[in-house]
VEXTORGU-194942 format. One line per field, with one value per residue (C-alpha): residue number from 1; residue in one letter; y, x, z. Coordinates in steps of 0.5 Angstrom, whole numbers, plus 500, padded with zeros to 3 digits. Example, Ala and Ser with C-alpha at 12.3 -4.5 7.8 and 13.67 -1.06 7.14 Angstrom:
REM VEXTORGU-194942
resi <- c(1 | 2);
resn <- c(A | S);
north <- c(491 | 498);
east <- c(525 | 527);
up <- c(516 | 514);
//
This chain:
REM VEXTORGU-194942
resi <- c(1 | 2 | 3 | 4 | 5 | 6 | 7 | 8 | 9 | 10 | 11 | 12 | 13 | 14 | 15 | 16 | 17 | 18 | 19 | 20 | 21 | 22 | 23 | 24 | 25 | 26 | 27 | 28 | 29 | 30 | 31 | 32 | 33 | 34 | 35 | 36 | 37 | 38 | 39 | 40 | 41 | 42 | 43 | 44 | 45 | 46 | 47 | 48 | 49 | 50 | 51 | 52 | 53 | 54 | 55 | 56 | 57 | 58 | 59 | 60 | 61 | 62 | 63 | 64 | 65 | 66 | 67 | 68 | 69 | 70 | 71 | 72 | 73 | 74 | 75 | 76 | 77 | 78 | 79 | 80 | 81 | 82 | 83 | 84 | 85 | 86 | 87 | 88 | 89 | 90 | 91 | 92 | 93 | 94 | 95 | 96 | 97 | 98 | 99 | 100 | 101 | 102 | 103 | 104 | 105 | 106 | 107 | 108 | 109 | 110 | 111 | 112 | 113 | 114);
resn <- c(M | I | S | A | G | Q | L | F | H | Q | V | E | I | F | G | V | L | L | S | E | N | S | Y | G | E | Q | I | K | N | Y | I | S | K | G | Y | F | R | A | S | I | S | P | I | Q | G | N | E | S | F | M | E | Q | G | I | H | N | D | V | T | H | K | I | Q | M | R | F | I | P | N | L | N | V | K | P | D | D | I | I | V | F | N | D | R | E | F | D | I | Q | Y | V | L | N | W | F | E | K | N | K | E | I | T | I | L | A | K | E | K | L | Y | V | D | R | G | I);
north <- c(227 | 231 | 235 | 243 | 240 | 236 | 242 | 244 | 247 | 253 | 253 | 257 | 255 | 258 | 258 | 259 | 265 | 263 | 269 | 271 | 275 | 280 | 273 | 270 | 265 | 262 | 264 | 260 | 266 | 263 | 268 | 266 | 263 | 264 | 261 | 255 | 250 | 243 | 237 | 234 | 228 | 224 | 217 | 211 | 206 | 201 | 207 | 205 | 208 | 203 | 201 | 207 | 206 | 212 | 211 | 217 | 219 | 222 | 224 | 227 | 226 | 234 | 234 | 240 | 242 | 243 | 250 | 252 | 257 | 254 | 250 | 246 | 243 | 239 | 245 | 249 | 248 | 248 | 252 | 251 | 254 | 253 | 247 | 247 | 241 | 240 | 237 | 230 | 228 | 232 | 227 | 229 | 223 | 220 | 227 | 230 | 237 | 236 | 235 | 234 | 230 | 232 | 228 | 231 | 230 | 235 | 239 | 239 | 246 | 252 | 257 | 260 | 267 | 270);
east <- c(810 | 814 | 810 | 812 | 813 | 820 | 823 | 826 | 833 | 834 | 839 | 843 | 843 | 850 | 851 | 858 | 858 | 865 | 869 | 876 | 881 | 886 | 891 | 885 | 884 | 877 | 875 | 869 | 864 | 859 | 852 | 846 | 841 | 836 | 835 | 830 | 826 | 830 | 830 | 838 | 840 | 846 | 846 | 847 | 852 | 845 | 842 | 845 | 843 | 847 | 841 | 841 | 848 | 850 | 856 | 860 | 862 | 855 | 854 | 848 | 841 | 837 | 830 | 826 | 819 | 821 | 821 | 819 | 826 | 830 | 835 | 839 | 845 | 851 | 856 | 852 | 854 | 848 | 850 | 848 | 850 | 858 | 857 | 859 | 855 | 858 | 852 | 853 | 847 | 839 | 834 | 826 | 823 | 819 | 819 | 813 | 816 | 813 | 820 | 827 | 832 | 840 | 845 | 850 | 858 | 860 | 866 | 870 | 874 | 870 | 873 | 868 | 871 | 866);
up <- c(846 | 850 | 856 | 859 | 865 | 863 | 859 | 865 | 863 | 859 | 854 | 849 | 843 | 838 | 831 | 827 | 823 | 819 | 817 | 814 | 818 | 814 | 812 | 809 | 815 | 816 | 823 | 827 | 831 | 835 | 834 | 839 | 836 | 842 | 849 | 849 | 855 | 854 | 858 | 859 | 861 | 861 | 857 | 862 | 860 | 858 | 853 | 845 | 839 | 836 | 832 | 828 | 828 | 832 | 837 | 837 | 844 | 846 | 852 | 853 | 850 | 850 | 848 | 846 | 842 | 834 | 834 | 826 | 823 | 828 | 825 | 829 | 826 | 828 | 827 | 833 | 840 | 846 | 853 | 860 | 865 | 864 | 861 | 853 | 849 | 842 | 837 | 834 | 831 | 831 | 830 | 828 | 829 | 824 | 821 | 825 | 827 | 834 | 838 | 837 | 840 | 840 | 841 | 844 | 847 | 853 | 852 | 859 | 857 | 855 | 851 | 846 | 846 | 846);
//
């Protein structure tokens, strides 16, 4: 289990809310799900998730405690300071509901429209 001392980053998780404009086009709006303590670390070249079939452009591993009723999905984004991460995978190891590992890709350009 991840210790409290390892959770030294404060991140904000945004969920996607789809709406339609007057032309019937779908528009993405981001709604904050809240602030949470997490550990963010870059994935190094020697760290691989290939055994699980995970090899999509993942740049960072974000770990946090499991929070009931917080449904983190690949459509969500994580913001840390001025950096934004697109969630690629959410792993609840052994379905124990103790901690989750989020594999994410950092965006180079941030324009959330918030």
